[in-house]
py3Dmol code that shows the C-alpha trace and the ligand (Angstrom):
import py3Dmol

protein = """\
ATOM      1  CA  MET A   1     222.123  29.979  57.665  1.00  0.00           C
ATOM      2  CA  GLU A   2     221.239  33.509  58.070  1.00  0.00           C
ATOM      3  CA  PRO A   3     218.695  35.041  55.783  1.00  0.00           C
ATOM      4  CA  LYS A   4     219.936  37.305  53.108  1.00  0.00           C
ATOM      5  CA  ARG A   5     217.798  40.331  54.078  1.00  0.00           C
ATOM      6  CA  LEU A   6     219.865  40.353  57.374  1.00  0.00           C
ATOM      7  CA  LYS A   7     222.239  42.761  55.769  1.00  0.00           C
ATOM      8  CA  ASN A   8     219.533  45.299  54.728  1.00  0.00           C
ATOM      9  CA  ILE A   9     218.592  46.319  58.244  1.00  0.00           C
ATOM     10  CA  ARG A  10     220.425  49.494  59.271  1.00  0.00           C
ATOM     11  CA  GLY A  11     222.400  49.581  62.458  1.00  0.00           C
ATOM     12  CA  LEU A  12     222.481  45.690  62.785  1.00  0.00           C
ATOM     13  CA  THR A  13     225.745  44.530  64.375  1.00  0.00           C
ATOM     14  CA  ASP A  14     228.434  43.431  62.210  1.00  0.00           C
ATOM     15  CA  ARG A  15     228.547  39.361  62.549  1.00  0.00           C
ATOM     16  CA  ARG A  16     232.493  39.926  62.971  1.00  0.00           C
ATOM     17  CA  ILE A  17     232.264  41.955  66.001  1.00  0.00           C
ATOM     18  CA  ASP A  18     230.078  39.137  67.446  1.00  0.00           C
ATOM     19  CA  ALA A  19     232.930  36.638  66.297  1.00  0.00           C
ATOM     20  CA  LEU A  20     235.499  39.061  68.117  1.00  0.00           C
ATOM     21  CA  LEU A  21     233.437  39.035  71.115  1.00  0.00           C
ATOM     22  CA  THR A  22     233.089  35.337  71.117  1.00  0.00           C
ATOM     23  CA  LEU A  23     236.704  34.824  70.500  1.00  0.00           C
ATOM     24  CA  LEU A  24     237.835  36.778  73.310  1.00  0.00           C
ATOM     25  CA  SER A  25     235.146  35.394  75.507  1.00  0.00           C
ATOM     26  CA  GLU A  26     236.346  31.807  74.808  1.00  0.00           C
ATOM     27  CA  ASN A  27     239.902  32.694  75.639  1.00  0.00           C
ATOM     28  CA  PRO A  28     239.582  35.173  78.583  1.00  0.00           C
ATOM     29  CA  THR A  29     242.908  34.511  80.130  1.00  0.00           C
ATOM     30  CA  ILE A  30     244.913  34.184  76.984  1.00  0.00           C
ATOM     31  CA  VAL A  31     246.473  37.300  75.185  1.00  0.00           C
ATOM     32  CA  VAL A  32     245.275  36.745  71.495  1.00  0.00           C
ATOM     33  CA  SER A  33     247.310  38.924  69.143  1.00  0.00           C
ATOM     34  CA  GLY A  34     245.833  41.447  66.992  1.00  0.00           C
ATOM     35  CA  ALA A  35     247.132  39.867  63.844  1.00  0.00           C
ATOM     36  CA  LYS A  36     245.683  36.434  64.778  1.00  0.00           C
ATOM     37  CA  ILE A  37     242.239  38.001  65.516  1.00  0.00           C
ATOM     38  CA  ALA A  38     242.388  39.910  62.211  1.00  0.00           C
ATOM     39  CA  LYS A  39     242.997  36.722  60.363  1.00  0.00           C
ATOM     40  CA  GLU A  40     240.350  34.672  62.035  1.00  0.00           C
ATOM     41  CA  ILE A  41     237.487  37.093  61.673  1.00  0.00           C
ATOM     42  CA  GLY A  42     238.533  38.375  58.304  1.00  0.00           C
ATOM     43  CA  VAL A  43     239.246  42.044  59.076  1.00  0.00           C
ATOM     44  CA  THR A  44     242.377  44.339  59.181  1.00  0.00           C
ATOM     45  CA  ARG A  45     244.216  44.765  62.423  1.00  0.00           C
ATOM     46  CA  GLY A  46     243.103  48.526  62.377  1.00  0.00           C
ATOM     47  CA  THR A  47     239.444  47.368  62.356  1.00  0.00           C
ATOM     48  CA  VAL A  48     240.000  45.089  65.339  1.00  0.00           C
ATOM     49  CA  TRP A  49     241.641  48.001  67.092  1.00  0.00           C
ATOM     50  CA  ARG A  50     238.505  50.100  66.410  1.00  0.00           C
ATOM     51  CA  TRP A  51     236.051  47.325  67.409  1.00  0.00           C
ATOM     52  CA  VAL A  52     238.019  46.934  70.618  1.00  0.00           C
ATOM     53  CA  GLN A  53     237.530  50.347  71.356  1.00  0.00           C
ATOM     54  CA  LYS A  54     233.867  50.129  70.906  1.00  0.00           C
ATOM     55  CA  LEU A  55     233.755  47.045  73.082  1.00  0.00           C
ATOM     56  CA  ARG A  56     235.608  49.106  75.855  1.00  0.00           C
ATOM     57  CA  ASP A  57     232.913  52.036  75.402  1.00  0.00           C
ATOM     58  CA  LEU A  58     230.418  49.302  76.132  1.00  0.00           C
ATOM     59  CA  GLY A  59     232.065  48.287  79.477  1.00  0.00           C
ATOM     60  CA  VAL A  60     234.243  45.253  78.183  1.00  0.00           C
ATOM     61  CA  ASN A  61     237.326  45.234  79.940  1.00  0.00           C
ATOM     62  CA  VAL A  62     239.777  44.335  77.066  1.00  0.00           C
ATOM     63  CA  LYS A  63     243.228  44.544  78.117  1.00  0.00           C
ATOM     64  CA  GLY A  64     246.416  45.028  75.810  1.00  0.00           C
ATOM     65  CA  HIS A  65     246.767  46.573  72.587  1.00  0.00           C
ATOM     66  CA  ALA A  66     247.340  45.653  68.764  1.00  0.00           C
ATOM     67  CA  ARG A  67     251.216  44.921  69.236  1.00  0.00           C
ATOM     68  CA  THR A  68     251.092  42.601  72.352  1.00  0.00           C
ATOM     69  CA  GLY A  69     247.481  41.179  71.760  1.00  0.00           C
ATOM     70  CA  TYR A  70     244.198  41.425  73.521  1.00  0.00           C
ATOM     71  CA  HIS A  71     242.313  39.662  76.217  1.00  0.00           C
ATOM     72  CA  ILE A  72     239.468  40.173  78.377  1.00  0.00           C
ATOM     73  CA  THR A  73     239.127  39.818  82.129  1.00  0.00           C
ATOM     74  CA  GLY A  74     235.880  37.944  82.653  1.00  0.00           C
ATOM     75  CA  ILE A  75     232.953  37.116  80.415  1.00  0.00           C
ATOM     76  CA  PRO A  76     231.337  40.388  79.169  1.00  0.00           C
ATOM     77  CA  ASP A  77     227.870  41.309  79.740  1.00  0.00           C
ATOM     78  CA  ILE A  78     226.846  42.094  76.110  1.00  0.00           C
ATOM     79  CA  LEU A  79     224.027  40.281  74.458  1.00  0.00           C
ATOM     80  CA  ALA A  80     225.966  38.880  71.762  1.00  0.00           C
ATOM     81  CA  PRO A  81     224.179  36.508  69.408  1.00  0.00           C
ATOM     82  CA  LYS A  82     226.639  33.640  69.252  1.00  0.00           C
ATOM     83  CA  LEU A  83     226.943  33.705  73.153  1.00  0.00           C
ATOM     84  CA  ILE A  84     223.156  33.235  73.360  1.00  0.00           C
ATOM     85  CA  SER A  85     222.569  31.219  70.460  1.00  0.00           C
ATOM     86  CA  ARG A  86     224.536  28.308  71.411  1.00  0.00           C
ATOM     87  CA  ARG A  87     222.746  28.146  74.896  1.00  0.00           C
ATOM     88  CA  LEU A  88     219.373  27.991  73.298  1.00  0.00           C
ATOM     89  CA  LEU A  89     219.943  25.115  70.961  1.00  0.00           C
ATOM     90  CA  ASN A  90     216.722  23.216  72.090  1.00  0.00           C
ATOM     91  CA  THR A  91     214.601  26.045  71.849  1.00  0.00           C
ATOM     92  CA  THR A  92     212.753  27.944  69.235  1.00  0.00           C
ATOM     93  CA  PHE A  93     214.826  31.017  69.607  1.00  0.00           C
ATOM     94  CA  TRP A  94     218.538  29.931  68.862  1.00  0.00           C
ATOM     95  CA  LYS A  95     218.513  30.523  65.020  1.00  0.00           C
ATOM     96  CA  HIS A  96     217.936  34.212  64.068  1.00  0.00           C
ATOM     97  CA  ILE A  97     219.136  36.399  66.711  1.00  0.00           C
ATOM     98  CA  TYR A  98     219.296  40.026  65.589  1.00  0.00           C
ATOM     99  CA  HIS A  99     221.682  42.325  67.654  1.00  0.00           C
ATOM    100  CA  PHE A 100     221.865  46.222  67.754  1.00  0.00           C
ATOM    101  CA  PHE A 101     224.062  48.333  69.741  1.00  0.00           C
ATOM    102  CA  LYS A 102     221.543  51.114  69.378  1.00  0.00           C
ATOM    103  CA  VAL A 103     218.308  50.895  67.796  1.00  0.00           C
ATOM    104  CA  GLU A 104     215.061  53.080  67.741  1.00  0.00           C
ATOM    105  CA  SER A 105     212.669  50.093  69.243  1.00  0.00           C
ATOM    106  CA  THR A 106     213.325  46.468  68.996  1.00  0.00           C
ATOM    107  CA  ASN A 107     209.508  46.059  68.444  1.00  0.00           C
ATOM    108  CA  ASP A 108     209.807  48.108  65.198  1.00  0.00           C
ATOM    109  CA  ILE A 109     212.401  46.022  63.903  1.00  0.00           C
ATOM    110  CA  ALA A 110     210.542  42.782  64.967  1.00  0.00           C
ATOM    111  CA  MET A 111     207.413  44.187  62.986  1.00  0.00           C
ATOM    112  CA  LYS A 112     209.445  44.629  59.914  1.00  0.00           C
ATOM    113  CA  LEU A 113     210.850  41.125  59.982  1.00  0.00           C
ATOM    114  CA  GLY A 114     207.286  39.952  60.492  1.00  0.00           C
ATOM    115  CA  GLU A 115     206.253  41.677  57.221  1.00  0.00           C
ATOM    116  CA  GLU A 116     209.354  40.348  55.467  1.00  0.00           C
ATOM    117  CA  ASP A 117     208.457  36.725  56.273  1.00  0.00           C
ATOM    118  CA  GLU A 118     211.129  36.181  58.919  1.00  0.00           C
ATOM    119  CA  ALA A 119     210.514  32.732  60.545  1.00  0.00           C
ATOM    120  CA  HIS A 120     208.747  32.291  63.923  1.00  0.00           C
ATOM    121  CA  GLY A 121     211.094  32.474  66.763  1.00  0.00           C
ATOM    122  CA  ALA A 122     213.521  35.275  65.566  1.00  0.00           C
ATOM    123  CA  VAL A 123     214.916  37.415  68.342  1.00  0.00           C
ATOM    124  CA  VAL A 124     215.695  41.117  68.233  1.00  0.00           C
ATOM    125  CA  ILE A 125     218.100  42.627  71.030  1.00  0.00           C
ATOM    126  CA  ALA A 126     219.301  45.926  71.426  1.00  0.00           C
ATOM    127  CA  GLU A 127     222.069  47.490  73.917  1.00  0.00           C
ATOM    128  CA  GLU A 128     220.261  50.707  73.953  1.00  0.00           C
ATOM    129  CA  GLN A 129     216.994  52.118  72.243  1.00  0.00           C
ATOM    130  CA  THR A 130     216.421  55.679  71.395  1.00  0.00           C
ATOM    131  CA  GLN A 131     212.669  55.444  71.160  1.00  0.00           C
ATOM    132  CA  GLY A 132     211.878  52.304  73.435  1.00  0.00           C
ATOM    133  CA  ARG A 133     208.124  52.069  73.545  1.00  0.00           C
ATOM    134  CA  GLY A 134     205.734  51.152  76.478  1.00  0.00           C
ATOM    135  CA  ARG A 135     201.922  50.547  76.561  1.00  0.00           C
ATOM    136  CA  SER A 136     199.432  53.257  75.874  1.00  0.00           C
ATOM    137  CA  GLY A 137     201.951  55.123  73.830  1.00  0.00           C
ATOM    138  CA  ARG A 138     204.297  55.837  76.929  1.00  0.00           C
ATOM    139  CA  VAL A 139     208.174  55.912  76.632  1.00  0.00           C
ATOM    140  CA  TRP A 140     210.288  52.912  77.820  1.00  0.00           C
ATOM    141  CA  SER A 141     213.452  54.089  79.362  1.00  0.00           C
ATOM    142  CA  SER A 142     216.253  52.226  77.536  1.00  0.00           C
ATOM    143  CA  GLU A 143     219.525  53.312  78.826  1.00  0.00           C
ATOM    144  CA  LYS A 144     222.922  51.636  77.182  1.00  0.00           C
ATOM    145  CA  SER A 145     223.955  48.346  78.449  1.00  0.00           C
ATOM    146  CA  THR A 146     221.927  48.512  81.630  1.00  0.00           C
ATOM    147  CA  GLY A 147     218.710  46.780  80.808  1.00  0.00           C
ATOM    148  CA  ILE A 148     217.458  44.075  78.639  1.00  0.00           C
ATOM    149  CA  TYR A 149     215.416  45.285  75.527  1.00  0.00           C
ATOM    150  CA  CYS A 150     214.272  42.228  73.445  1.00  0.00           C
ATOM    151  CA  THR A 151     211.449  41.413  71.233  1.00  0.00           C
ATOM    152  CA  VAL A 152     210.580  37.846  69.836  1.00  0.00           C
ATOM    153  CA  LEU A 153     208.762  37.375  66.608  1.00  0.00           C
ATOM    154  CA  LEU A 154     205.928  34.771  66.921  1.00  0.00           C
ATOM    155  CA  ARG A 155     203.658  33.260  64.230  1.00  0.00           C
ATOM    156  CA  PRO A 156     201.188  31.612  66.627  1.00  0.00           C
ATOM    157  CA  PRO A 157     198.175  29.386  65.322  1.00  0.00           C
ATOM    158  CA  ILE A 158     195.751  31.395  67.285  1.00  0.00           C
ATOM    159  CA  SER A 159     192.924  33.940  66.824  1.00  0.00           C
ATOM    160  CA  PRO A 160     193.340  37.558  67.927  1.00  0.00           C
ATOM    161  CA  ALA A 161     190.904  36.956  70.693  1.00  0.00           C
ATOM    162  CA  GLN A 162     193.446  34.585  72.306  1.00  0.00           C
ATOM    163  CA  ALA A 163     196.300  36.908  71.807  1.00  0.00           C
ATOM    164  CA  SER A 164     196.457  38.401  75.460  1.00  0.00           C
ATOM    165  CA  LEU A 165     197.432  34.959  76.513  1.00  0.00           C
ATOM    166  CA  LEU A 166     200.807  35.459  74.783  1.00  0.00           C
ATOM    167  CA  THR A 167     201.137  38.472  76.943  1.00  0.00           C
ATOM    168  CA  LEU A 168     200.526  36.515  80.079  1.00  0.00           C
ATOM    169  CA  VAL A 169     202.910  33.585  78.701  1.00  0.00           C
ATOM    170  CA  ALA A 170     205.582  36.425  78.387  1.00  0.00           C
ATOM    171  CA  GLY A 171     205.118  37.783  81.904  1.00  0.00           C
ATOM    172  CA  LEU A 172     205.133  34.284  83.494  1.00  0.00           C
ATOM    173  CA  ALA A 173     208.546  33.660  81.713  1.00  0.00           C
ATOM    174  CA  ALA A 174     210.073  36.901  82.676  1.00  0.00           C
ATOM    175  CA  ARG A 175     208.823  36.414  86.219  1.00  0.00           C
ATOM    176  CA  ASP A 176     210.551  32.861  86.277  1.00  0.00           C
ATOM    177  CA  ALA A 177     213.716  34.239  84.768  1.00  0.00           C
ATOM    178  CA  VAL A 178     214.130  37.007  87.353  1.00  0.00           C
ATOM    179  CA  GLY A 179     212.710  35.022  90.284  1.00  0.00           C
ATOM    180  CA  GLU A 180     215.921  32.531  89.999  1.00  0.00           C
ATOM    181  CA  GLU A 181     218.010  35.914  90.216  1.00  0.00           C
ATOM    182  CA  LEU A 182     216.288  37.265  93.538  1.00  0.00           C
ATOM    183  CA  ASP A 183     215.797  36.445  97.236  1.00  0.00           C
ATOM    184  CA  ALA A 184     212.004  37.125  96.898  1.00  0.00           C
ATOM    185  CA  ALA A 185     209.668  36.214  93.926  1.00  0.00           C
ATOM    186  CA  PRO A 186     208.416  38.987  91.873  1.00  0.00           C
ATOM    187  CA  ASP A 187     204.839  39.837  91.653  1.00  0.00           C
ATOM    188  CA  ILE A 188     202.814  40.134  88.380  1.00  0.00           C
ATOM    189  CA  ARG A 189     200.270  42.835  87.962  1.00  0.00           C
ATOM    190  CA  TRP A 190     198.030  42.019  85.079  1.00  0.00           C
ATOM    191  CA  PRO A 191     198.467  41.518  82.492  1.00  0.00           C
ATOM    192  CA  ASN A 192     202.396  41.412  82.811  1.00  0.00           C
ATOM    193  CA  ASP A 193     204.129  44.135  84.661  1.00  0.00           C
ATOM    194  CA  LEU A 194     206.745  42.581  87.135  1.00  0.00           C
ATOM    195  CA  LEU A 195     207.048  44.227  90.441  1.00  0.00           C
ATOM    196  CA  ILE A 196     209.383  43.967  93.208  1.00  0.00           C
ATOM    197  CA  GLN A 197     208.270  45.598  96.544  1.00  0.00           C
ATOM    198  CA  GLY A 198     205.241  47.180  94.476  1.00  0.00           C
ATOM    199  CA  LYS A 199     207.545  49.004  91.973  1.00  0.00           C
ATOM    200  CA  LYS A 200     207.766  47.898  88.329  1.00  0.00           C
ATOM    201  CA  PHE A 201     211.127  46.606  86.756  1.00  0.00           C
ATOM    202  CA  CYS A 202     209.668  44.830  83.682  1.00  0.00           C
ATOM    203  CA  GLY A 203     207.067  45.562  81.243  1.00  0.00           C
ATOM    204  CA  ILE A 204     205.855  43.810  78.138  1.00  0.00           C
ATOM    205  CA  LEU A 205     204.519  45.086  74.665  1.00  0.00           C
ATOM    206  CA  THR A 206     202.722  42.789  72.501  1.00  0.00           C
ATOM    207  CA  GLU A 207     201.648  44.154  68.943  1.00  0.00           C
ATOM    208  CA  MET A 208     200.553  42.176  66.138  1.00  0.00           C
ATOM    209  CA  HIS A 209     199.495  41.793  62.644  1.00  0.00           C
ATOM    210  CA  ALA A 210     196.148  39.984  62.223  1.00  0.00           C
ATOM    211  CA  GLU A 211     192.929  39.011  60.256  1.00  0.00           C
ATOM    212  CA  PRO A 212     189.765  38.821  61.994  1.00  0.00           C
ATOM    213  CA  ASP A 213     190.102  35.095  62.558  1.00  0.00           C
ATOM    214  CA  ARG A 214     194.080  34.551  62.894  1.00  0.00           C
ATOM    215  CA  VAL A 215     197.199  36.178  63.831  1.00  0.00           C
ATOM    216  CA  ASN A 216     199.697  36.475  61.071  1.00  0.00           C
ATOM    217  CA  TYR A 217     202.498  37.590  63.453  1.00  0.00           C
ATOM    218  CA  ALA A 218     202.709  38.764  66.908  1.00  0.00           C
ATOM    219  CA  VAL A 219     205.829  40.674  68.313  1.00  0.00           C
ATOM    220  CA  VAL A 220     206.458  40.521  72.093  1.00  0.00           C
ATOM    221  CA  GLY A 221     208.880  43.116  73.378  1.00  0.00           C
ATOM    222  CA  ILE A 222     210.089  42.527  76.881  1.00  0.00           C
ATOM    223  CA  GLY A 223     212.009  45.311  78.827  1.00  0.00           C
ATOM    224  CA  ILE A 224     213.737  44.506  82.196  1.00  0.00           C
ATOM    225  CA  ASN A 225     215.451  47.021  84.143  1.00  0.00           C
ATOM    226  CA  VAL A 226     218.621  45.098  85.399  1.00  0.00           C
ATOM    227  CA  ASN A 227     221.733  47.178  86.200  1.00  0.00           C
ATOM    228  CA  GLN A 228     220.586  50.838  86.406  1.00  0.00           C
ATOM    229  CA  SER A 229     221.641  52.357  89.601  1.00  0.00           C
ATOM    230  CA  ARG A 230     218.895  54.700  89.545  1.00  0.00           C
ATOM    231  CA  MET A 231     215.650  55.378  87.616  1.00  0.00           C
ATOM    232  CA  PRO A 232     214.957  58.686  85.887  1.00  0.00           C
ATOM    233  CA  ALA A 233     213.560  61.042  88.291  1.00  0.00           C
ATOM    234  CA  GLU A 234     209.913  60.858  86.586  1.00  0.00           C
ATOM    235  CA  ILE A 235     209.420  57.435  87.323  1.00  0.00           C
ATOM    236  CA  ALA A 236     211.611  56.703  90.305  1.00  0.00           C
ATOM    237  CA  GLY A 237     208.680  56.672  92.684  1.00  0.00           C
ATOM    238  CA  ILE A 238     207.033  53.743  90.675  1.00  0.00           C
ATOM    239  CA  ALA A 239     209.985  51.932  89.028  1.00  0.00           C
ATOM    240  CA  THR A 240     213.185  50.146  89.993  1.00  0.00           C
ATOM    241  CA  SER A 241     215.722  47.864  88.605  1.00  0.00           C
ATOM    242  CA  LEU A 242     217.067  44.516  90.020  1.00  0.00           C
ATOM    243  CA  ARG A 243     220.370  46.120  90.974  1.00  0.00           C
ATOM    244  CA  ILE A 244     218.718  48.951  93.078  1.00  0.00           C
ATOM    245  CA  GLU A 245     216.430  46.285  94.803  1.00  0.00           C
ATOM    246  CA  SER A 246     219.344  43.536  95.554  1.00  0.00           C
ATOM    247  CA  GLY A 247     222.288  45.980  95.663  1.00  0.00           C
ATOM    248  CA  HIS A 248     224.465  44.141  93.201  1.00  0.00           C
ATOM    249  CA  ILE A 249     225.171  43.714  89.567  1.00  0.00           C
ATOM    250  CA  HIS A 250     223.300  40.988  87.701  1.00  0.00           C
ATOM    251  CA  SER A 251     224.307  39.452  84.303  1.00  0.00           C
ATOM    252  CA  ARG A 252     221.919  40.411  81.598  1.00  0.00           C
ATOM    253  CA  LEU A 253     223.302  37.718  79.453  1.00  0.00           C
ATOM    254  CA  GLU A 254     222.158  34.958  82.024  1.00  0.00           C
ATOM    255  CA  ILE A 255     218.831  36.603  82.577  1.00  0.00           C
ATOM    256  CA  LEU A 256     218.178  36.938  78.917  1.00  0.00           C
ATOM    257  CA  ILE A 257     218.980  33.147  78.260  1.00  0.00           C
ATOM    258  CA  ARG A 258     216.825  32.013  80.936  1.00  0.00           C
ATOM    259  CA  LEU A 259     213.864  34.362  79.792  1.00  0.00           C
ATOM    260  CA  LEU A 260     213.870  32.810  76.311  1.00  0.00           C
ATOM    261  CA  ARG A 261     213.975  29.292  77.795  1.00  0.00           C
ATOM    262  CA  HIS A 262     211.163  29.767  79.971  1.00  0.00           C
ATOM    263  CA  LEU A 263     209.381  31.888  77.132  1.00  0.00           C
ATOM    264  CA  ASP A 264     209.870  28.695  74.845  1.00  0.00           C
ATOM    265  CA  ARG A 265     208.452  26.479  77.775  1.00  0.00           C
ATOM    266  CA  TYR A 266     205.399  28.368  78.389  1.00  0.00           C
ATOM    267  CA  TYR A 267     204.762  29.044  74.861  1.00  0.00           C
ATOM    268  CA  ASN A 268     204.598  25.404  73.922  1.00  0.00           C
ATOM    269  CA  LEU A 269     202.715  24.651  77.028  1.00  0.00           C
ATOM    270  CA  PHE A 270     200.144  27.076  75.740  1.00  0.00           C
ATOM    271  CA  LEU A 271     200.028  25.670  72.225  1.00  0.00           C
ATOM    272  CA  SER A 272     199.962  22.046  73.550  1.00  0.00           C
ATOM    273  CA  SER A 273     197.456  22.534  76.411  1.00  0.00           C
ATOM    274  CA  GLY A 274     195.592  25.674  75.847  1.00  0.00           C
ATOM    275  CA  SER A 275     194.977  28.454  78.163  1.00  0.00           C
ATOM    276  CA  GLN A 276     194.074  26.477  81.460  1.00  0.00           C
ATOM    277  CA  PRO A 277     197.720  26.003  82.767  1.00  0.00           C
ATOM    278  CA  ILE A 278     198.665  29.382  81.945  1.00  0.00           C
ATOM    279  CA  VAL A 279     195.864  30.897  83.677  1.00  0.00           C
ATOM    280  CA  ARG A 280     196.528  28.585  86.552  1.00  0.00           C
ATOM    281  CA  ARG A 281     200.128  29.468  86.840  1.00  0.00           C
ATOM    282  CA  PHE A 282     198.917  33.084  86.666  1.00  0.00           C
ATOM    283  CA  ALA A 283     196.755  32.493  89.724  1.00  0.00           C
ATOM    284  CA  GLU A 284     199.541  30.920  91.658  1.00  0.00           C
ATOM    285  CA  VAL A 285     202.099  33.719  91.223  1.00  0.00           C
ATOM    286  CA  SER A 286     200.171  36.739  90.818  1.00  0.00           C
ATOM    287  CA  SER A 287     198.538  38.671  93.907  1.00  0.00           C
ATOM    288  CA  TYR A 288     196.402  40.663  91.528  1.00  0.00           C
ATOM    289  CA  PHE A 289     194.670  37.499  90.429  1.00  0.00           C
ATOM    290  CA  GLN A 290     191.833  37.538  92.841  1.00  0.00           C
ATOM    291  CA  GLY A 291     190.629  39.682  95.718  1.00  0.00           C
ATOM    292  CA  LYS A 292     192.872  42.674  95.142  1.00  0.00           C
ATOM    293  CA  ARG A 293     191.540  46.152  95.504  1.00  0.00           C
ATOM    294  CA  VAL A 294     192.374  48.016  92.308  1.00  0.00           C
ATOM    295  CA  ARG A 295     191.664  51.259  90.036  1.00  0.00           C
ATOM    296  CA  ILE A 296     191.149  50.327  86.439  1.00  0.00           C
ATOM    297  CA  THR A 297     191.667  52.718  83.750  1.00  0.00           C
ATOM    298  CA  THR A 298     190.709  51.972  80.200  1.00  0.00           C
ATOM    299  CA  ALA A 299     190.568  54.290  77.113  1.00  0.00           C
ATOM    300  CA  THR A 300     186.858  55.463  78.327  1.00  0.00           C
ATOM    301  CA  GLU A 301     186.732  55.224  81.917  1.00  0.00           C
ATOM    302  CA  SER A 302     188.377  54.696  85.327  1.00  0.00           C
ATOM    303  CA  PHE A 303     186.742  52.798  88.191  1.00  0.00           C
ATOM    304  CA  LEU A 304     187.217  51.028  91.328  1.00  0.00           C
ATOM    305  CA  GLY A 305     186.614  47.373  92.047  1.00  0.00           C
ATOM    306  CA  THR A 306     188.162  44.161  93.210  1.00  0.00           C
ATOM    307  CA  THR A 307     189.999  41.434  91.120  1.00  0.00           C
ATOM    308  CA  ALA A 308     187.981  38.504  90.367  1.00  0.00           C
ATOM    309  CA  GLY A 309     190.152  35.923  88.570  1.00  0.00           C
ATOM    310  CA  LEU A 310     190.809  35.819  84.622  1.00  0.00           C
ATOM    311  CA  GLU A 311     188.626  34.405  81.794  1.00  0.00           C
ATOM    312  CA  SER A 312     189.941  31.507  79.629  1.00  0.00           C
ATOM    313  CA  ASN A 313     191.167  34.029  77.160  1.00  0.00           C
ATOM    314  CA  GLY A 314     193.352  36.013  79.545  1.00  0.00           C
ATOM    315  CA  VAL A 315     190.809  38.779  80.263  1.00  0.00           C
ATOM    316  CA  LEU A 316     190.686  40.070  83.737  1.00  0.00           C
ATOM    317  CA  ARG A 317     187.387  40.168  85.635  1.00  0.00           C
ATOM    318  CA  VAL A 318     186.888  42.996  88.114  1.00  0.00           C
ATOM    319  CA  GLU A 319     183.913  43.256  90.454  1.00  0.00           C
ATOM    320  CA  ARG A 320     182.612  46.641  90.572  1.00  0.00           C
ATOM    321  CA  ASP A 321     181.588  48.155  93.907  1.00  0.00           C
ATOM    322  CA  ASP A 322     177.692  47.669  92.734  1.00  0.00           C
ATOM    323  CA  GLY A 323     178.434  43.941  92.302  1.00  0.00           C
ATOM    324  CA  ARG A 324     178.667  43.666  88.546  1.00  0.00           C
ATOM    325  CA  ILE A 325     181.648  41.904  87.102  1.00  0.00           C
ATOM    326  CA  GLU A 326     183.480  43.826  84.369  1.00  0.00           C
ATOM    327  CA  PRO A 327     185.636  42.049  81.873  1.00  0.00           C
ATOM    328  CA  VAL A 328     188.744  44.226  81.304  1.00  0.00           C
ATOM    329  CA  ILE A 329     190.321  43.422  78.016  1.00  0.00           C
ATOM    330  CA  SER A 330     192.959  46.219  78.159  1.00  0.00           C
ATOM    331  CA  GLY A 331     193.796  48.758  80.447  1.00  0.00           C
ATOM    332  CA  ASP A 332     196.060  49.972  83.344  1.00  0.00           C
ATOM    333  CA  VAL A 333     195.639  48.384  86.748  1.00  0.00           C
ATOM    334  CA  VAL A 334     196.924  49.997  89.986  1.00  0.00           C
ATOM    335  CA  GLU A 335     196.482  48.806  93.661  1.00  0.00           C
ATOM    336  CA  ALA A 336     193.939  51.248  95.092  1.00  0.00           C
TER     337      ALA A 336
END
"""
ligand_1 = """\
16
BTN
C 205.077 48.701 79.186
O 205.073 48.116 80.300
O 204.655 49.746 79.281
C 205.658 47.824 78.142
C 207.137 48.110 77.947
C 207.913 47.295 76.830
C 209.351 47.768 76.492
C 209.975 46.808 75.705
S 211.690 46.940 75.432
C 211.894 46.051 74.174
C 210.838 46.249 73.333
N 210.975 47.368 72.423
C 210.144 48.595 72.836
O 210.247 49.654 72.263
N 209.138 48.253 73.862
C 209.533 46.983 74.230
"""
view = py3Dmol.view(width=600, height=400)
view.addModel(protein, "pdb")
view.setStyle({"model": 0}, {"cartoon": {"style": "trace"}})
view.addModel(ligand_1, "xyz")
view.setStyle({"model": 1}, {"stick": {}})
view.zoomTo()
view.show()
């Protein structure tokens, strides 16, 4: 079922670790002997022991040892492909899920998969990124096992001019996934930063390979700060995590599953009905849609204005102080 090239990606999580995790998760209260696990997943008892240590390092509470057997106390919050896949069976994203404990950037892996003809709907997930990338060449802080670092590979039948809509689609999906988790619904700052109390906790980086008239493939990378107890000092004033805001730990696994389900729903809505319902939904949920005083910074200039809705291709309209309407295709938006 899985493509052959899967084995050639450096750092990809061994499918047998995935199997070990799933086995332990399925039998949380039962002590499973090291010998039985070894036999079931096809490795030596020594390897089981090493992998159990690895899972412990990642915060999975595995009790016991090789002689007596192992069991876990509670479902671990590791984004294991098998645990995710079985809950996405009715969506585009169940089939090819690539998991890494550590990777430079999930977007880079997804771009490579795109080049290698991997199918629409492949998902790349990492527990940690060493070179997580944000928009405009910024760094995306990607601490181990605290956030969601996920990229989906899409092959949308659209032109590059419509690609900003994919970014909106992903922002709406992330908003709905997180909204179900919090008391207050997050805001979306165009195009797709998610904010709680004005601070950013989710960003999306869309990259693509395209011809002038069609997108060959697009990768949509989504980063969500979930369980960080504090943000790095240099961004603490503008960034937050769900844990910081709610005061408790959240399940990354559950949020990721919801994110991919909503992404599937909005993406299919976009393909079947075009941009209109996407723009309409954005208008409903984003305080930045209309009438927000903002500073816009593009590659060439920075100016003040007031937001005045979106064009049908997702471009933001901003009314300058002299009354001219400026279409903003890409750039940074901050409340002024
Ligand atoms: C931004 O708001 O600047 C975009 C941040 C996007 C971060 C995600 S994390 C998963 C994927 N891999 C990356 O290197 N970046 C995106």
